BADRENDO-144396 format. One line per field, with one value per residue: residue in three letters; x, y, z of N, C-alpha, C in turn; residue number from 0. Coordinates in steps of 0.02 Angstrom, whole numbers. Atoms other than C-alpha are relative to their C-alpha. Layout:
residues N
residu	ALA ...
n.u	X ...
n.v	Y ...
n.w	Z ...
ca.u	X ...
ca.v	Y ...
ca.w	Z ...
c.u	X ...
c.v	Y ...
c.w	Z ...
num	NUM ...
***
This chain:
residues 393
residu	MET VAL THR ILE SER SER ASN LEU LEU TYR THR ALA PHE ILE LEU TYR LEU ILE ALA THR VAL PHE PHE ALA GLY SER ILE LYS ASP LYS LYS ASN THR ASN LYS GLY PRO ASN LYS TRP ALA ALA ILE GLY LEU TRP ILE THR ILE ILE GLY PHE ALA ALA GLN LEU GLY TYR PHE ILE THR ARG TRP ILE ALA ALA GLY HIS ALA PRO VAL SER ASN LEU PHE GLU PHE THR THR PHE PHE GLY MET SER LEU VAL GLY ALA PHE ILE VAL ILE TYR LEU ILE TYR LYS THR PRO ILE LEU GLY VAL PHE THR LEU PRO VAL ALA LEU LEU MET ILE ALA TYR ALA SER MET PHE PRO ARG GLU VAL SER PRO LEU ILE PRO ALA LEU GLN SER ASP TRP LEU HIS ILE HIS VAL THR THR ALA ALA VAL GLY GLN ALA ILE LEU ALA VAL SER PHE ALA ALA GLY ILE ILE TYR LEU VAL LYS SER VAL ASP GLN SER LYS GLN SER LYS GLN ARG PHE TRP LEU GLU ALA VAL MET PHE GLY LEU VAL CYS THR LEU GLY PHE ILE ILE ILE SER SER SER PHE SER VAL SER GLY TYR LYS ALA GLU PHE ASN TRP VAL ASP LYS ASN GLY GLN GLU ASP VAL LEU GLU TYR HIS MET PRO ALA LEU THR GLY PRO ASN GLU ALA LYS LEU ILE THR GLU GLY LYS PHE GLU PRO LEU ALA GLU MET PRO ALA ILE ILE ASN ALA LYS LYS LEU ASN THR VAL ILE TRP SER LEU ALA SER GLY ILE ILE LEU TYR LEU ALA LEU ARG LEU ILE LEU ARG LYS ARG VAL GLY ALA ALA LEU GLN PRO LEU ALA LYS ASN ILE ASN LEU ASP LEU VAL ASP GLU ILE GLY TYR ARG SER VAL LEU ILE GLY PHE PRO VAL PHE THR LEU GLY ALA LEU ILE PHE ALA MET ILE TRP ALA GLN ILE ALA TRP THR ARG PHE TRP GLY TRP ASP PRO LYS GLU VAL TRP ALA LEU ILE THR PHE LEU PHE TYR ALA ALA TYR LEU HIS LEU ARG LEU SER LYS GLY TRP HIS GLY GLU LYS SER ALA TRP LEU ALA VAL ILE GLY PHE ILE ILE ILE MET PHE ASN LEU VAL ALA VAL ASN LEU VAL ILE ALA GLY LEU HIS SER TYR ALA GLY SER
n.u	-55 -47 8 -12 -70 -36 12 -34 -66 -2 -4 -68 -50 17 -7 -67 -25 16 -46 -64 2 -8 -64 -30 12 -35 -68 8 30 -51 11 -23 -68 -33 34 34 71 44 62 4 -27 37 53 -17 -2 67 39 -39 39 59 -13 -25 65 49 -27 8 77 9 -40 36 61 -24 -15 61 24 -54 -14 -70 -30 -15 -71 -23 -17 -25 39 11 -67 -25 42 -24 -73 19 37 -66 -47 21 4 -67 -6 42 -36 -76 20 18 -61 -55 36 -16 57 -33 -3 53 4 -41 27 62 -7 -19 46 51 -9 3 68 37 -26 21 60 -11 4 78 24 38 -1 2 -8 -70 -12 -5 -64 17 49 -38 -16 -70 8 18 -59 -49 8 5 -61 -35 10 1 -84 -13 36 -40 -65 10 -7 -62 -2 32 -50 -67 22 -7 -81 -41 16 -37 -80 -52 -7 35 -33 -59 8 -11 22 52 49 26 39 60 53 10 46 44 22 39 79 39 19 49 59 14 33 75 40 3 42 74 18 28 52 66 14 33 -45 -5 -20 6 -50 -11 -75 -32 -25 -52 8 33 81 38 32 12 -31 26 -33 25 -38 -33 -47 -73 -26 43 -20 -40 34 73 51 54 63 45 -21 -18 -37 -83 -37 -56 -73 -52 31 -39 9 52 -16 17 71 -6 54 -11 -46 33 27 -61 -23 41 -21 -61 2 61 -39 -48 36 19 -66 -15 51 -17 -71 18 35 -49 -78 -51 13 49 -27 -17 71 30 -42 39 40 -38 -48 -8 5 -59 -30 -5 71 13 -50 18 73 -30 -37 50 36 -56 -10 66 23 -58 27 72 -14 -39 60 65 -12 -58 11 71 3 -20 47 55 -42 0 68 30 -46 -47 -80 -4 -40 10 -24 71 -28 23 -41 -71 -5 9 -52 -31 29 -30 -67 -15 20 -52 -63 7 -8 -74 -50 22 -12 -67 -52 23 46 64 23 14 -16 61 65 -24 2 73 26 -20 46 50 6 -3 64 35 -13 28 72 9 -42 10 71 30 -42 -16 58 -26 52 44 45 64 8 18 67
n.v	14 -40 -80 0 1 -64 -58 15 -10 -68 -31 -4 -52 -65 -12 -20 -71 -44 18 -26 -81 -8 30 -53 -55 24 -17 -75 -12 -43 7 82 -14 51 30 73 -2 -48 8 19 66 51 6 32 76 25 12 59 67 8 5 68 43 -10 38 76 33 -7 62 58 5 6 78 36 -1 47 52 21 -44 -45 -22 32 -37 -54 -40 31 13 -66 -23 27 -27 -73 5 43 -52 -43 57 4 -60 -5 40 -28 -60 6 20 -51 -56 -52 -28 1 54 -7 -58 16 56 3 -19 47 40 -33 -6 71 -1 -28 45 63 -9 -7 66 37 22 63 58 48 74 6 42 68 -7 -19 36 39 -40 -33 -72 -35 7 -27 -70 -31 -4 -38 -72 -10 2 -62 -53 -27 -24 -77 -52 -15 -55 -47 -25 -15 -75 -59 -32 -44 -73 -36 9 -22 -69 -16 -69 19 48 57 65 12 -51 19 63 -26 -41 56 41 -53 2 74 5 -35 46 39 -41 -32 57 6 -55 3 66 -18 -56 36 44 -37 -20 66 12 69 15 77 25 72 9 59 17 27 59 -11 -4 -57 -7 -71 -41 -66 -55 -58 -51 -11 61 -25 67 45 65 39 -8 -33 -34 -45 16 -54 -59 -57 -20 -1 65 14 -29 51 46 29 68 47 15 -63 -29 -76 -34 -22 -42 -74 -28 -21 -44 -60 -8 -34 -57 -41 0 -47 -56 -10 -21 -64 -56 -12 -29 -70 -20 0 -30 43 64 32 6 -66 -40 31 -4 -42 57 41 -49 18 85 41 22 59 34 11 51 54 15 49 62 50 21 57 60 47 3 58 62 2 -6 51 65 -4 -5 45 67 17 2 73 59 0 10 73 34 -23 3 73 -16 -53 -61 17 -56 -40 -70 -8 44 -27 -61 18 8 -55 -45 45 -1 -77 -29 30 -36 -61 22 17 -44 -51 48 16 -64 -61 -60 -29 -59 -30 45 40 -48 8 66 12 -35 40 55 -25 -16 64 24 -34 16 55 -8 -41 7 74 34 -30 -5 66 44 62 40 -51 -60 15 -51 -54 -1
n.w	-49 27 -1 -64 -7 28 -51 -55 23 6 -64 -44 23 -31 -83 5 15 -51 -51 21 -23 -72 -14 8 -49 -73 10 3 -60 -33 -78 -8 10 16 54 -17 14 -26 10 71 3 -20 41 64 -15 10 68 41 -23 27 81 -2 -13 70 50 -10 14 69 11 -13 46 75 -2 8 79 43 -20 -16 -34 47 7 55 57 -33 -41 -66 -38 -10 -56 -54 -27 -27 -54 -43 -28 -43 -49 -31 -28 -61 -62 -13 -40 -74 -43 -5 -7 52 45 73 29 38 56 62 26 25 80 42 3 56 73 21 16 76 62 20 10 80 32 -3 -65 7 -32 44 -28 2 42 -41 -38 -55 -26 -59 -62 1 26 -58 -45 26 27 -56 -42 36 -1 -78 -1 35 -30 -47 29 26 -59 6 57 -18 -65 46 36 -52 -30 46 8 -46 -5 51 9 60 10 45 55 -39 29 -49 18 62 -3 -27 42 50 -28 2 68 20 -12 36 52 -16 -2 71 32 -23 36 83 15 -21 55 59 -15 -4 62 30 51 15 69 4 44 8 -17 -8 -58 2 19 82 -2 -1 -55 -3 -62 -14 -27 -18 6 69 23 23 14 34 -8 45 68 -18 30 -39 13 11 39 -36 -58 -1 33 -46 18 0 -15 -51 1 -42 -62 -37 8 20 -27 -64 12 17 -62 -30 32 -18 -69 1 31 -48 -67 13 11 -82 -46 13 -30 -74 -19 18 -48 -57 16 -36 10 -45 -70 -41 -20 -59 -56 -49 -38 -48 -30 -80 -6 -37 47 -42 -13 72 19 -43 36 57 -18 -31 54 54 -34 -8 66 41 -18 18 76 22 -16 49 63 22 -29 21 62 28 -2 55 61 10 19 69 53 -16 -17 -65 13 65 23 21 -29 -75 -46 -1 -43 -67 -28 -10 -47 -50 -10 -12 -77 -52 -10 -32 -67 -9 -3 -57 -46 -7 18 -23 31 -33 11 69 31 -15 27 78 10 -9 61 51 0 25 78 29 -29 62 58 4 -2 53 68 21 20 69 67 26 0 -29 -29 -60 38 -15 -58 24 48
ca.u	-1652 -1524 -1590 -1596 -1409 -1360 -1445 -1355 -1188 -1231 -1274 -1106 -1007 -1088 -1079 -888 -873 -959 -842 -690 -756 -770 -604 -538 -617 -558 -380 -429 -512 -414 -466 -403 -214 -150 -249 -313 -485 -623 -813 -778 -679 -794 -942 -842 -802 -982 -1039 -897 -978 -1136 -1077 -976 -1149 -1238 -1089 -1100 -1290 -1255 -1135 -1260 -1409 -1304 -1245 -1432 -1485 -1321 -1327 -1142 -1013 -1007 -825 -831 -799 -712 -842 -888 -703 -667 -814 -771 -582 -653 -763 -622 -510 -636 -665 -478 -473 -605 -510 -342 -427 -500 -327 -222 -355 -277 -407 -274 -293 -457 -430 -305 -383 -564 -523 -438 -581 -705 -598 -590 -780 -822 -681 -764 -926 -866 -879 -1032 -1140 -1248 -1284 -1225 -1215 -1037 -940 -896 -709 -796 -920 -834 -817 -648 -720 -776 -613 -488 -549 -613 -448 -348 -447 -449 -259 -242 -364 -256 -103 -172 -188 1 -3 -107 9 158 82 43 234 294 187 245 429 474 530 424 539 680 696 716 700 577 478 465 402 288 193 205 110 -10 -29 -78 -232 -277 -276 -385 -520 -499 -548 -706 -754 -718 -804 -957 -967 -976 -1084 -1212 -1194 -1237 -1082 -1084 -985 -984 -826 -810 -642 -541 -496 -332 -409 -469 -641 -750 -833 -918 -832 -936 -851 -918 -772 -705 -584 -402 -346 -449 -451 -361 -427 -565 -710 -819 -995 -1081 -1089 -1012 -915 -723 -606 -466 -293 -202 -255 -190 -147 -268 -159 -193 -357 -380 -544 -470 -299 -412 -486 -306 -260 -415 -371 -205 -255 -408 -285 -151 -284 -360 -181 -147 -298 -264 -93 -165 -295 -175 -28 74 108 -27 84 129 -55 -91 60 -38 -154 -6 76 57 68 181 291 331 149 123 269 214 27 120 220 77 -36 106 125 -52 -104 60 2 -188 -132 -10 -160 -284 -192 -59 -100 -288 -266 -163 -273 -420 -298 -281 -465 -512 -361 -272 -110 -61 49 27 128 -48 -3 -112 -16 148 99 25 190 281 169 214 399 394 313 424 575 498 472 651 733 622 668 846 917 820 721 612 532 537 626 478 351 427 421 233 194 289 188 30 72 114 -57 -143 -49 -99 -288 -279 -154 -153 -339 -381 -237 -163 -270 -247 -339 -407 -489 -646 -613 -625 -797
ca.v	-914 -850 -683 -697 -742 -600 -476 -544 -523 -345 -297 -368 -262 -102 -139 -173 -5 71 -17 43 226 198 117 267 377 287 331 522 545 697 639 455 509 329 279 112 54 183 205 218 65 -32 26 -22 -192 -233 -178 -286 -438 -401 -389 -554 -638 -566 -644 -811 -811 -775 -933 -1043 -996 -1003 -1184 -1235 -1169 -1259 -1400 -1402 -1293 -1130 -1122 -1205 -1052 -881 -790 -910 -946 -760 -701 -844 -783 -604 -679 -786 -633 -523 -687 -690 -496 -506 -643 -549 -383 -453 -519 -362 -221 -110 2 32 -147 -122 30 -75 -251 -216 -131 -274 -383 -259 -256 -454 -451 -323 -417 -573 -489 -458 -650 -754 -767 -911 -1059 -1206 -1399 -1455 -1543 -1737 -1694 -1584 -1694 -1745 -1697 -1657 -1495 -1435 -1486 -1440 -1268 -1210 -1243 -1167 -1012 -995 -1026 -885 -764 -770 -750 -587 -516 -525 -414 -299 -282 -276 -118 -24 -50 8 153 200 157 202 373 468 624 540 437 250 71 56 202 141 -37 36 141 -12 -105 45 40 -144 -114 27 -82 -202 -50 16 -157 -164 10 -29 -204 -120 14 -113 -224 -79 -22 -213 -236 -409 -474 -664 -744 -915 -988 -1153 -1229 -1317 -1487 -1421 -1407 -1255 -1157 -985 -862 -709 -550 -419 -305 -233 -388 -312 -499 -619 -808 -936 -911 -793 -732 -584 -648 -492 -344 -183 -215 -214 -327 -402 -305 -465 -644 -766 -959 -1094 -1119 -940 -885 -735 -686 -674 -607 -463 -431 -424 -301 -188 -201 -127 10 69 44 163 300 285 298 450 536 500 563 727 745 693 788 652 480 362 295 472 509 361 396 512 359 265 407 337 153 31 -32 -190 -231 -223 -333 -457 -465 -513 -635 -721 -720 -819 -929 -988 -957 -1066 -1229 -1205 -1154 -1303 -1437 -1358 -1311 -1447 -1604 -1608 -1570 -1710 -1824 -1754 -1756 -1948 -1975 -1867 -1886 -2055 -1950 -1847 -1722 -1682 -1513 -1416 -1217 -1202 -1349 -1267 -1101 -1172 -1250 -1098 -1002 -1148 -1138 -945 -932 -1076 -972 -818 -922 -980 -823 -733 -877 -918 -753 -623 -548 -442 -272 -194 -349 -466 -323 -339 -530 -527 -408 -515 -667 -590 -541 -721 -777 -641 -699 -866 -812 -697 -731 -920 -947 -809 -834 -1006 -1149 -1312 -1434 -1285 -1184 -1250 -1110 -968 -1007
ca.w	-231 -355 -350 -165 -164 -276 -162 -24 -114 -164 16 84 -39 20 198 161 79 227 348 254 283 462 482 397 509 665 594 551 720 800 979 945 976 977 835 910 907 951 925 738 727 834 723 564 644 664 494 424 535 468 276 311 378 209 107 197 169 -14 -16 66 -41 -206 -144 -118 -298 -384 -279 -253 -171 -271 -310 -486 -597 -582 -517 -372 -329 -343 -217 -111 -90 -59 74 154 162 250 369 397 427 562 667 640 700 854 900 854 852 713 630 472 431 384 276 168 177 145 -32 -78 -32 -134 -279 -276 -265 -407 -518 -493 -534 -719 -761 -797 -653 -705 -596 -706 -680 -650 -778 -735 -671 -541 -488 -321 -149 -174 -257 -86 7 -110 -190 -23 80 -60 -57 135 127 4 86 246 152 73 244 248 84 163 327 198 99 266 322 159 138 308 293 123 94 -40 -36 -133 -284 -234 -301 -148 -207 -382 -344 -218 -334 -461 -345 -321 -512 -523 -403 -495 -650 -570 -530 -714 -773 -678 -736 -923 -909 -817 -960 -1105 -1012 -981 -1169 -1216 -1322 -1407 -1559 -1609 -1704 -1786 -1742 -1729 -1568 -1525 -1570 -1751 -1711 -1769 -1632 -1587 -1468 -1398 -1355 -1239 -1271 -1436 -1493 -1486 -1488 -1596 -1576 -1689 -1874 -1821 -1924 -1864 -1874 -1818 -1921 -1877 -1739 -1701 -1808 -1706 -1709 -1691 -1704 -1560 -1574 -1515 -1363 -1294 -1242 -1339 -1261 -1086 -1158 -1223 -1056 -977 -1110 -1080 -898 -922 -1043 -931 -774 -860 -898 -713 -644 -739 -690 -510 -521 -602 -464 -320 -385 -302 -308 -243 -111 -46 -41 73 185 299 348 422 501 690 647 756 621 742 762 569 543 672 590 416 493 581 431 318 471 486 296 222 306 255 70 65 124 -2 -160 -154 -47 -77 -248 -284 -214 -321 -471 -449 -439 -581 -695 -623 -588 -440 -539 -724 -737 -788 -777 -625 -529 -579 -501 -351 -329 -358 -232 -106 -131 -133 52 115 68 139 311 288 263 408 531 483 408 503 367 462 444 261 190 259 192 10 17 74 -73 -192 -133 -153 -336 -365 -293 -425 -562 -531 -511 -660 -792 -783 -774 -908 -1031 -1031 -1078 -969 -868 -745 -886 -835 -685 -810 -885
c.u	56 7 12 95 36 -9 42 76 9 1 60 44 -10 1 82 29 1 53 63 2 22 64 42 0 18 84 9 -19 47 7 18 88 49 -20 -17 -63 -43 -69 0 18 -49 -67 17 7 -67 -31 37 -23 -61 -5 21 -62 -33 33 -4 -77 4 31 -53 -63 18 21 -61 -20 41 -1 73 25 8 62 15 24 33 -35 -9 58 16 -30 16 62 -20 -43 47 40 -23 -15 70 19 -32 38 50 -15 -14 63 40 -32 35 -24 32 -20 -54 -16 38 -28 -66 -6 21 -56 -53 26 2 -82 -29 31 -36 -76 -9 3 -64 -24 -63 5 1 28 84 27 18 69 -16 -45 36 -3 48 3 15 69 56 7 -7 63 41 -10 12 82 22 -37 61 68 6 -10 79 21 -30 34 57 -11 -1 70 26 -25 11 75 39 -14 -20 42 64 -9 38 -25 -70 -73 -35 -35 -52 -62 -14 -60 -70 -40 -48 -74 -48 -20 -60 -71 -17 -40 -72 -37 -12 -39 -68 -30 -5 -50 -66 -17 -27 34 1 21 24 58 4 69 19 37 71 -13 -22 -55 -34 -33 -26 21 -45 37 -45 42 20 67 72 43 -66 29 13 -52 -93 -33 -52 -57 -48 19 9 32 77 33 56 59 52 -43 48 -9 -42 21 -16 -72 -17 -51 20 78 -20 -24 62 15 -42 14 60 -6 -47 34 54 -45 -19 54 13 -37 -1 58 -6 -44 32 51 54 -8 -53 36 7 -66 -26 47 -36 -38 42 47 20 3 67 24 16 -45 -24 39 -31 -65 14 20 -51 -41 32 1 -59 -30 42 -35 -70 6 35 -54 -46 24 53 -27 -64 -9 24 -41 -53 24 -4 -53 -30 40 42 74 6 29 0 40 -46 35 -22 42 65 -2 -17 65 64 -13 29 80 23 -9 33 65 -2 3 78 45 -25 41 74 37 -9 -39 -75 -18 -14 19 -52 -59 7 -18 -85 -30 4 -58 -64 -5 2 -76 -38 20 -35 -82 -14 24 -12 -72 -28 27 16 -43 39 -66 -48 -32 -68 -10 -12 -64 -50
c.v	33 69 30 20 60 57 11 37 77 34 6 53 56 8 1 72 46 -2 30 77 10 -15 57 70 4 42 87 35 49 -35 -66 10 -57 -43 -83 2 60 -7 -16 -54 -52 0 -37 -76 -37 -5 -46 -66 -10 -14 -61 -49 -1 -54 -67 -25 2 -67 -52 -15 -20 -81 -30 3 -40 -60 -33 75 49 43 -28 52 71 41 -27 -7 79 36 -39 34 63 -19 -45 63 56 -48 10 59 10 -26 41 60 -4 -23 73 66 60 22 5 -65 -2 37 -33 -84 -6 25 -66 -57 17 1 -89 -18 31 -29 -58 20 8 -53 -16 -14 -61 -55 -48 -75 -6 -53 -69 1 28 -17 -38 37 47 84 57 5 31 76 34 16 34 72 30 13 81 72 29 18 70 44 27 57 65 38 25 66 44 1 31 72 41 15 33 73 35 70 -10 -55 -65 -53 -12 33 -16 -64 9 18 -56 -38 15 -11 -65 -6 47 -30 -37 49 22 -57 -8 64 -7 -60 26 42 -33 -44 41 23 -70 -21 -74 1 -80 -15 -69 -7 -72 -13 -35 -65 0 6 74 10 73 33 68 41 44 65 7 -53 32 -58 -49 -74 -26 -1 27 34 27 -27 61 63 73 2 -14 -49 6 36 -52 -85 -53 -76 -30 -8 63 10 66 45 35 37 78 30 27 69 66 19 48 65 40 16 78 70 24 26 73 44 3 42 76 43 0 45 -21 -75 -50 -19 47 16 -36 7 30 -60 -44 34 -27 -71 -16 -39 -77 -41 -13 -53 -63 -25 -34 -58 -61 -25 -47 -62 -54 -6 -64 -68 -17 0 -76 -66 7 -8 -62 -84 -39 2 -52 -61 3 -12 -78 -34 13 -16 -53 29 51 60 -2 74 47 62 16 -40 32 67 -5 -26 61 46 -38 11 74 14 -45 45 67 -19 -15 60 53 -34 -9 55 65 50 30 75 17 -69 -47 41 -22 -71 -22 26 -50 -67 4 -5 -76 -26 38 -24 -63 -1 27 -24 -78 -30 42 -5 -72 -47 -69 -30 40 52 -4 61 75 10 42
c.w	-31 4 76 21 -38 35 60 -3 -12 70 35 -34 19 58 7 -7 61 50 -11 23 70 27 -13 54 61 -4 -7 67 45 87 9 -12 -13 -55 2 -1 39 -31 -81 -27 35 -45 -82 15 -4 -64 -53 10 -39 -79 2 0 -76 -53 9 -13 -78 -26 9 -41 -64 4 -2 -66 -48 23 7 27 -63 -11 -66 -59 30 47 66 27 28 72 65 34 33 78 52 32 42 75 40 42 67 57 11 39 67 47 1 9 -28 -53 -71 -33 -36 -66 -59 -27 -27 -68 -30 -18 -50 -65 -24 -13 -63 -56 -12 -35 -93 -49 0 66 0 33 -58 33 -10 -50 45 41 60 44 60 66 15 -30 64 36 -32 -30 68 49 -38 15 65 12 -23 28 60 -19 -17 53 16 -56 22 59 -42 -29 55 10 -54 -17 67 2 -67 -15 -71 -23 -45 -37 27 -39 46 -24 -59 6 47 -43 -62 27 8 -76 -18 30 -38 -66 1 5 -71 -26 15 -14 -69 -8 14 -59 -65 23 3 -79 -37 -58 -19 -81 2 -54 -9 3 6 62 0 -32 -83 -8 0 61 -11 50 4 39 37 15 -70 3 -15 -26 -14 18 -62 -71 7 -62 27 -43 -4 -35 31 58 -11 -30 51 -25 -12 17 41 -31 34 78 60 -6 -15 28 52 -3 -10 58 37 -40 6 71 5 -29 43 66 -11 -1 66 29 -15 19 69 12 -16 55 65 -5 43 -1 47 68 46 33 54 65 63 49 44 42 79 2 34 -57 23 -8 -62 -22 26 -40 -74 19 16 -47 -45 51 1 -73 -43 0 -30 -87 -37 -1 -53 -81 -26 23 -22 -63 -33 5 -49 -68 -16 -5 -64 -67 0 -3 42 -28 -89 -42 -39 29 72 54 11 42 66 30 18 62 78 12 17 82 43 -2 39 92 27 14 63 75 5 -16 23 -51 25 -23 -86 -46 -17 -43 -77 -12 1 -67 -62 2 -28 -77 -32 2 -68 -61 -18 -13 -73 -66 -13 -17 -65 -66 -24 4 39 29 43 -42 4 64 -33 -40 36
num	0 1 2 3 4 5 6 7 8 9 10 11 12 13 14 15 16 17 18 19 20 21 22 23 24 25 26 27 28 29 30 31 32 33 34 35 36 37 38 39 40 41 42 43 44 45 46 47 48 49 50 51 52 53 54 55 56 57 58 59 60 61 62 63 64 65 66 67 68 69 70 71 72 73 74 75 76 77 78 79 80 81 82 83 84 85 86 87 88 89 90 91 92 93 94 95 96 97 98 99 100 101 102 103 104 105 106 107 108 109 110 111 112 113 114 115 116 117 118 119 120 121 122 123 124 125 126 127 128 129 130 131 132 133 134 135 136 137 138 139 140 141 142 143 144 145 146 147 148 149 150 151 152 153 154 155 156 157 158 159 160 161 162 163 164 165 166 167 168 169 170 171 172 173 174 175 176 177 178 179 180 181 182 183 184 185 186 187 188 189 190 191 192 193 194 195 196 197 198 199 200 201 202 203 204 205 206 207 208 209 210 211 212 213 214 215 216 217 218 219 220 221 222 223 224 225 226 227 228 229 230 231 232 233 234 235 236 237 238 239 240 241 242 243 244 245 246 247 248 249 250 251 252 253 254 255 256 257 258 259 260 261 262 263 264 265 266 267 268 269 270 271 272 273 274 275 276 277 278 279 280 281 282 283 284 285 286 287 288 289 290 291 292 293 294 295 296 297 298 299 300 301 302 303 304 305 306 307 308 309 310 311 312 313 314 315 316 317 318 319 320 321 322 323 324 325 326 327 328 329 330 331 332 333 334 335 336 337 338 339 340 341 342 343 344 345 346 347 348 349 350 351 352 353 354 355 356 357 358 359 360 361 362 363 364 365 366 367 368 369 370 371 372 373 374 375 376 377 378 379 380 381 382 383 384 385 386 387 388 389 390 391 392
***
C-alpha cells in the first residue's frame, strides 16, 4: 500500500510538471493574441486535474496504510500543502481562466512536494499527543487555508513581474529578485539533498539534549553545525564547524545552511546563463497580462483563505491544545507564528479595504504573507525546538 502511495505521488509530480509546460505553451502561442485559455491551457488543466486525482489517491492510500490522516510529520504535511495548493489553483482557474496563474502556481506546488521528499517518508505511529480526531481537523484546515493564501502569492509575483521596471535600479527590483533567490534556494536544497542521499552519506553523533539526556543523532549531510556536546561516532566523516546549544535543532539548522549555500551557487549559475535577473527573464511571460484581473485574484484568494486559516490554525488549534496539553495557549513558537500570520493577513485586508492598498502594494503584501507562512513551515519547524517539534520528524 505504501509503495502504491509513493508511486501515485511521483505520478502527480510528473503530471504537474507537464501541465506547467502546457500552460507556458498557452502563453507563448503566437496565435493566442489575448493570452486567454486555448487548447494548450485546456490540456494543461486536464493534466493538472489528473495529477491532483493521483495525489488525492496517494493521500487516501497512505491514510489507509498509516491508520490516521497523513499530516503528522513534515513530509506528510508539506505534500498535503502542495496538494491543497493545486486544488485551490484548479478552483480559481475555473473561475478566472488565466493560464499564467498555472505557470507560477504549479512550480510552487512542485517545489513544496520536492521539498517534502527530502524528509523521512516512513509511515510511523502517532505519538500520544497526536492521537485525536483534532489532528485531521486542525492540521488539514490550516494547510488548506495556507494553500489558498499561497495562490495570492503567485498572483502577487505575476503582478510584480509585470509591473516592476527591470531597466532601472529600485527597491522594488531588488526585493523582487530577493524573492526569486528564495525560490532558487529551495530548488538548490532539493538538488543538494538528493545528491547526498544518492551518495549514501551518513554520520552519527553522540550528543546531550536539553534535558541532559545522551542520545544518538544521524546526519545525512556533512555537519556544518553540530549538536550540543557532539562526539562524532562514524569514522572519516566531516567534523562540525560549530556546536549548537541544545535549544537549537542543529541537524535542521545544518539543512537550512546547506540550502542557502546551494541556493547561492545555483542562483549565480542561473544569472550567468540568463545574463539577466531572474525577474527580468520571467517578464516576457507576463507581457499581456491584465493587472487588474491578477490583483483581483490575489485579493479573492486572501478573502477566502484568511478565514479558513483562522479556523484551522487558531480556533481548532486552541481546542486541540486544551485537549492535549490542558491549556488553550502556551506561546509555543508555532503558535506565536500562527498568530503573526493571522495578524498580518488581517492587516492586509484592513489596508486594502480601508486604506485603498490595491495593485502593487497589495501584491507586495501577498508576497510578504507567503514568506511568513514559509518561515513558519521551514525555520520554526526545522530550527526552533517546541511542542510542535514532532512535525519535523
